[in-house]
Short mmCIF file of the C-alpha atoms (twelve columns), coordinates in Angstrom:
data_MODEL
# 
_entry.id   MODEL 
# 
loop_
_atom_site.group_PDB 
_atom_site.id 
_atom_site.type_symbol 
_atom_site.label_atom_id 
_atom_site.label_alt_id 
_atom_site.label_comp_id 
_atom_site.label_asym_id 
_atom_site.label_seq_id 
_atom_site.Cartn_x 
_atom_site.Cartn_y 
_atom_site.Cartn_z 
_atom_site.pdbx_PDB_model_num 
ATOM 1  C CA . MET A 1  0.000   0.000  0.000  1 
ATOM 2  C CA . GLU A 2  1.219   3.465  -0.864 1 
ATOM 3  C CA . VAL A 3  0.184   6.366  1.346  1 
ATOM 4  C CA . THR A 4  0.664   9.985  0.341  1 
ATOM 5  C CA . VAL A 5  -0.237  13.190 2.127  1 
ATOM 6  C CA . SER A 6  -1.030  16.611 0.716  1 
ATOM 7  C CA . LYS A 7  0.336   19.184 3.123  1 
ATOM 8  C CA . PRO A 8  -1.476  22.053 1.330  1 
ATOM 9  C CA . ALA A 9  -4.789  20.216 1.775  1 
ATOM 10 C CA . CYS A 10 -4.222  19.453 5.474  1 
ATOM 11 C CA . VAL A 11 -6.350  21.530 7.849  1 
ATOM 12 C CA . GLY A 12 -4.615  20.307 10.999 1 
ATOM 13 C CA . ALA A 13 -7.544  18.409 12.501 1 
ATOM 14 C CA . GLY A 14 -5.117  15.818 13.882 1 
ATOM 15 C CA . GLN A 15 -7.340  12.779 13.438 1 
ATOM 16 C CA . CYS A 16 -4.544  10.951 11.620 1 
ATOM 17 C CA . ALA A 17 -2.100  11.414 14.498 1 
ATOM 18 C CA . LEU A 18 -4.736  10.298 17.002 1 
ATOM 19 C CA . VAL A 19 -5.723  7.061  15.258 1 
ATOM 20 C CA . ALA A 20 -2.387  6.149  13.651 1 
ATOM 21 C CA . GLU A 21 0.306   7.614  15.868 1 
ATOM 22 C CA . ASP A 22 2.959   5.273  14.478 1 
ATOM 23 C CA . LEU A 23 2.318   6.565  10.948 1 
ATOM 24 C CA . PHE A 24 1.446   10.251 11.312 1 
ATOM 25 C CA . ASP A 25 2.325   13.251 13.439 1 
ATOM 26 C CA . GLN A 26 1.850   16.990 13.144 1 
ATOM 27 C CA . ASP A 27 4.407   19.757 12.781 1 
ATOM 28 C CA . ASP A 28 4.395   22.924 14.903 1 
ATOM 29 C CA . ASP A 29 1.665   24.384 12.670 1 
ATOM 30 C CA . GLY A 30 -0.524  21.278 12.998 1 
ATOM 31 C CA . ILE A 31 0.183   20.040 9.469  1 
ATOM 32 C CA . VAL A 32 0.469   16.295 8.869  1 
ATOM 33 C CA . ILE A 33 3.874   14.592 8.829  1 
ATOM 34 C CA . MET A 34 4.348   11.011 7.627  1 
ATOM 35 C CA . LEU A 35 6.533   9.072  10.044 1 
ATOM 36 C CA . LYS A 36 7.005   5.982  7.853  1 
ATOM 37 C CA . SER A 37 7.721   5.906  4.161  1 
ATOM 38 C CA . GLU A 38 6.763   2.223  3.875  1 
ATOM 39 C CA . ILE A 39 3.340   1.047  5.014  1 
ATOM 40 C CA . GLY A 40 3.362   -2.676 5.697  1 
ATOM 41 C CA . PRO A 41 0.438   -5.035 6.216  1 
ATOM 42 C CA . ALA A 42 0.489   -4.438 9.967  1 
ATOM 43 C CA . ASP A 43 -0.138  -0.710 9.434  1 
ATOM 44 C CA . GLU A 44 -2.742  -0.904 6.676  1 
ATOM 45 C CA . ALA A 45 -5.804  -0.800 8.933  1 
ATOM 46 C CA . ALA A 46 -4.505  2.267  10.779 1 
ATOM 47 C CA . ALA A 47 -3.666  4.013  7.493  1 
ATOM 48 C CA . ARG A 48 -7.156  3.304  6.150  1 
ATOM 49 C CA . ARG A 49 -8.777  4.639  9.324  1 
ATOM 50 C CA . ALA A 50 -6.652  7.797  9.256  1 
ATOM 51 C CA . ALA A 51 -7.525  8.437  5.605  1 
ATOM 52 C CA . ALA A 52 -11.223 7.848  6.266  1 
ATOM 53 C CA . LEU A 53 -11.272 10.266 9.207  1 
ATOM 54 C CA . CYS A 54 -9.301  13.041 7.501  1 
ATOM 55 C CA . PRO A 55 -11.812 15.878 7.020  1 
ATOM 56 C CA . SER A 56 -9.825  17.467 4.175  1 
ATOM 57 C CA . HIS A 57 -8.976  14.184 2.407  1 
ATOM 58 C CA . ALA A 58 -5.277  15.067 2.624  1 
ATOM 59 C CA . ILE A 59 -4.331  11.391 3.032  1 
ATOM 60 C CA . LYS A 60 -4.530  9.266  -0.111 1 
ATOM 61 C CA . LEU A 61 -4.153  5.489  -0.332 1 
ATOM 62 C CA . ALA A 62 -3.139  3.437  -3.367 1 
ATOM 63 C CA . GLU A 63 -3.073  -0.348 -3.462 1 
# 
């Protein structure tokens, strides 16, 4: 699975960091930061949940 984030689209809601803290964090301005460049099978469910909860759809998933 490939996960990409659009920093310009991010509104800083922080849902990604709350539900997938091993994958996402926020910078000092509240904008999403990806913590892992490779998303393995063990992280797929968390990545899907983070993408689903993102109010600005800044997190994109590709199989």
